[in-house]
N, C-alpha and C positions, 0 to 999 in steps of 0.2 A: 184225616184227622177231622170232629167234629168241633164245635167250636169250645163246647164244655172241654173238651178235652185239650185243645187249644190252650182256651185259658190255664187249664190247669197248666199245660206242660211251663207257660209263662210265667206263673205263679213260682212254681217250682225252681226255676233257672234263678230268677229272683231271690229266692231265701237262699240259695247257696250260693249267689254272689256275696248275699251282707254277708253270709256265715265264713264265706272264705277269706272276705276283710276283714272280718272283725278279728280271726285266728290270726292274719296274715299281719294286722294292725298290732296286737297286741301278743305276738310271739315273742318269748323268753329264750336266750340261748343259754345253754345247760339247764336247763327246767326240763320237765316232763308234763303236758295238760293230762290231768285226769277228767275223763270224760262226765257228766253229770250223769245222777241215777243213784239207784240203790246197793245195797251189800249189808253182808250180814255182822255185825259189830259185836266181840265177846266170845264167849264158847261157853258150855255147860258142861259139867261131869269133868272137867280139866283144871288144873290151876291150880288160880287161888278166887276165895270167894268176888275178890271189887270183879273178877272178868264177867261176872255171872248177871241179869240172863242175857244169854244170845237176843239180841235183837235184831230187827231191820233198821236200818238209818239211809233217810235219804240223802245226798248231797248236790249242790250246786259243783258244777265244773270250776276247776281252779287249777294251777299249777304248784309243783312240786321239786325241787332241787333233783336233779339226775343224782348228786353226791352229796355226802358229806361237808363241809364248810372245812378249807383248809386254811392251814394256820398261817401259810404268807399270805393269804386274802384275809383274814381276819387280821392281820398286823395294819395292813391298808388302812382300818377304821381307827386302830390305837392311832398308827402315824396321824390322823385326819382330827385327833382329839375326842372323838365320838365314843369311843371303846376303853375298856380297862388294858391291859395288860395283862395275861394269863398268865394264872400261878405255874410256878417254874418247878418242873420234875426233872427237870436234868437234860443232858442232851439226844437222849432217845427219842424224848416226845418235844422236844423242840426244832425238829428238821421241818422246813415249810411247804413241801408235798404231802404231807401227811395229815391228817383229819385233827383241827385245834380240838385240845380240853386245857383243864385249869379255869373253865368259864363257868359266870352263873349263869341264874336264868335271867339277871338283868343286862348282865351280856350279850347272851344270843339275841335277846329281843332288840337290845341298840343296833348288834350287828344285820341283823334282817332289816331293820328302819334304816340303816347306812346307805344298805345296797337297795332301797327301794320294795323291798317283801316286807314280810313279817312270819311269826312262827305261823307253823300248822295247827290244827285243833287235833285232839286224840283220835276224832274219826277219821280226819284226814289223810291222818298220819297211816292210819290200823287200814284205810279202804286203797292207799298207796302201797300198801305193804302183803296185804292178801287179795287184789279183787274181789268179784264178785260170786266166786265159785265158795266161800269158804271155809278155804284151804284154811291149813294151821299155822304153815309157815309160806316164806313169802316164793319159794320153790316148787311149794306144792305140800302133799301130805307125807311123803317119807321121811323117815330121822334124819336127823342134820349128820352131813360128814364133813368133815376138813376142806372137804374142795368146795365147799358151798357159801364159804366166810370166814369172817376174822374174828374168831371165837375161841374159846377154850385154849389160851396162851397158845393157838399153834404159829404167833409173829414174836409173842412178849411182847406187845406195844399196837398201839393204832395203825391198822395197815393204811397203803396207798389205794385210796379208792380206784375201785374199779376191777380190784385184782383177783375176785372170784365172780367171775361175770356167770356161774351154773348158781350162783343164789340171788340171780337178780327178782323183782316183783313181777308178775304178770305183765306191768306197765313197761318193764325195765328201769327202776328206779334200785341204783346199787345199796350195795350193805344195808340193807334194812333187818337182818340177823346180823349181829355183829357189830364189827367197827367201832364206835363208842354210843354210849345213851345218850339220844337227842331231847336236850329240852320242848319242849309242847308249849302249848299255849293254856290249855287247862289248869284251871286249881285241882289238885287232889282230891277229889269227890269220890270214899268209897260207895255211898250211898245214891250217886246218881244213875245208872242204869234204867232201875227199875221205873224212872219217871222221866226217863232221857225224852228231850224234843226230836221225833219222827225227821226233821227239817234241819238241815245243819246245826248240829247241839254243837255247844258251845262249852257242853260243864256247867257244875253248880256253882255257885259263890263260896267265898269265902265263910261267912255266916254259917250259909249250910251244913257246909264241910265239916266247921267247928262243930256245931251242935250234933252231928252224927257224931263225934268223936267222942263227944261228953257221955253222949248214953252208950258207949260201946265202954268208957273208963268205969261207968255208974254198973252196968249189967257184971263186972269183972272179966269182960273177954279180950283176947288180943284180935293185934290189928289185923288188918287183910293180908298183908303180904308178908309170906313166910314168917320169920321171927322178927320182922321189924317193927319197933315201939309204936302205937299207937299216937299218932302227930298228935303234939300241942301247940303246933302254928300252923297257919297257911301254906300248905308247901304246893309242890307245882310237880305236872306230870312229866315224869323222863320214858322213853319206849326205845325199841331194839335193841339192848343187848350191849353189851363192847369186846372187847379184845381178850379179855380175861373172863369173860363168862360162861359157864356151863353149859354145856348143848340141850340139856333139859328144860332149860327154861328161855329157849328163844323162841316161844308161840308168839305170835304176832298180834296175839290179845292179851299178852303179859303188860301190865303195868308195875311200875316203879315211883316213889317217890323222895323227893328230900325238899328240905327249903330253898328258897329261890336265891338264896345266898352261898347255898355249898359251892365250891370250886374244888373240883377232884381230878384225877388224874384219867378218868373212863367217860365223862361226860362233855359232849361238845354240840351241834346243833346243824341241824338242817332246814332252809327254809321255805318257804311256799308262798302262794300271791293268789290272788283273785283275778277274775279275766278283769282287764281296763282298769286295776287297780291295786295295789299294795292289799 
């Protein structure tokens, strides 16, 4: 081996050692590392206007929970005085081994901070759901079937996480189509995609979102998500569908939105983390 090749081999080995140490030191149990790189976000010609245009986004590496947060785990945050108790919806929604529901955006944020994590961004959630090949659903482009997720009332309540492995994302993240809607960090800004940051986008601001919604109302136009009215307050994004959601809306690019203080029986949370920090 020439001196140049030997030097390259030593340098490469050193880089692998550093990378291996970083991942070993930063490893998080029950989370999946999503590697850095680009993917296609959004969709053209399907769904709602706020899913368009499709566009390339580059993300830094990050972690995301393999499963949605369980009610039993969330109640530890309540017991510690850091989270509000979930809104009650009866016994069917109170089992500790099923996803927590009845929490608002602030609750979701507080829980992720309590466990040393954070809410995912829209871009992080969508890449973890659909990978880098532009697929429509976590499992691919085939139409949904009831063996691929907790949706369309197939159990009539949030299902135990990981019950439908045929619906896992290309990274092995479970229940990203169905289960519960998951609160995300981003403000719901229907006008953001055409001007999205190309690297690690965080979404628009409340001011930008509300200005666009005022424009829509002035033009006499409908909101961008089906029959939902145009927001009059700064709302937050939820992704992923829920146990009662119809199959036709389970696209990984589908965006819904509610006020941050909404506490409903179909909304929960999944956390994320950056490498080396929340």
